[in-house]
N, C-alpha and C positions, 0 to 999 in steps of 0.2 A: 140271586141265581144260583150259584155254588153249592149252596146247599141242598136244593130243587133237584137235579140232576147233575150225575157223574160225569167226569168227562170223558171216562171207557162209556159208559150207557150213550152218550150225547152221539163220542163219537162212531160205533157201533152202528147206532141207528145209521148213519148220515152213511155208510160204508153199504149199506144192505138195501137201501131209497137209492144211493147210485148203481147197483151192480143191479137191481131190479129195474132203474132206468134205461141203465143201456138196454137190456134182456125188449124191454118196452118198446126203446127206437127201433132195435135188430130190427124185429115185429113190423114196425112201421117199415120199415127200405126194403125185407124182402118181400113185402105185399100181402103179411098178411092181416094187421093192423091197417084200419083207414089211415091217411096222412093227413084228410080233414082235422083228426081234433087239433094237431100240432098247430104251433107256429101262426096260432090266431088262424086258421082258416086257410092260409093262403096258399101252400104251398101248392098250384095247380095241372103243373110238370112235373115228370122224373126227374127229368135233369137236374132243374130245382130242387126235389127230395132229395135228388145222391147227394147233393151241396149241402144243404141241411143240416140233412139227415148226422153228415159225416163231420159236420163243423159238432154239431151235438156230441155225437159220439167221441171225436177229438177232445175236448171243453170236459165231457161229466170223467173222460177215463182221468186230465191231468187233477180233478179234481178228488176221485178217490184215491190218486198219491200219494197225492198233499194232507188228505185227512187221516191216510192208513200212515205217514210221515210223522204227522201233529198225536196220534197216540200212541204211538208206541213198535206197530206193528212193521215200520222200514225205518232201520238204524240210517238216521242221516242230522246227525249232532254238526257235521259241517254247514246246514244249510237250516239250521234252526232260526236264524232271520227268516233269510225267504221263505220257509214254512210258515210263521207266522204269521208276517205278511200275506200268504196266498189264503190264510184261511180269512184273513181279513179283507181280501178279494171273491172269494164264496159269500163271504156271508151279508157283503153290499148285492154281489151280482143275483142272490137270490131275494133279494127285498126288492133287489126292481125287478124281478120274474115275478113276483107274489104282485105287483102293483099290475104290470102287465099281461098277467090273468086274471086279477078280477076286473082290467078293462076289454079283454077280450070280449069278441063278440057269440064268442064259441062254448058251450053253455059245459062242456064238461071241463075244458078250464076252469071257469068257473066256480063250479061244484067240487072238482073234483083235487084239483092240479096247485088251485090257487092255495087252500087252508093244507096242503101237505109243505106247498113251500117255508111256509108260513110257519110251521113248525117248525120245516128242515130249517128253518134261520134262525129262533132259536137257539136248538143245538148247535150252529157253527159259531153263532155269539159265545156258548157257551165256552167251546173250545176259544177262538178269540182270545177269552179272558183271559183263558188260567197261562200261568209262563210257562 
């Protein structure tokens, strides 16, 4: 796997994808996109939407910082072990998210998000196995 994709390429793809996810979730939060295309279509009211999407934005931002630190955009030598554990946590999260997307009753999640999270899982695995 190390020869198939470089750490920098995998990391940059993850950073771009996480940045786009932040924009996407912000557009849903601001009512520019419908909220029924995320969270398996379970968002039924404004309060739920705000809490779930705020959580999503927070977690995505943490993931973005961890990935940026792993590939060297953020200097965090003191936290190298924490960063490495964080990358593995992101990998597990993305695998579980992929399974959830495939199991969702929302076709947008099945057809769009599931393949994307699967690819991002492999990119995260590439970062996780790097020293």
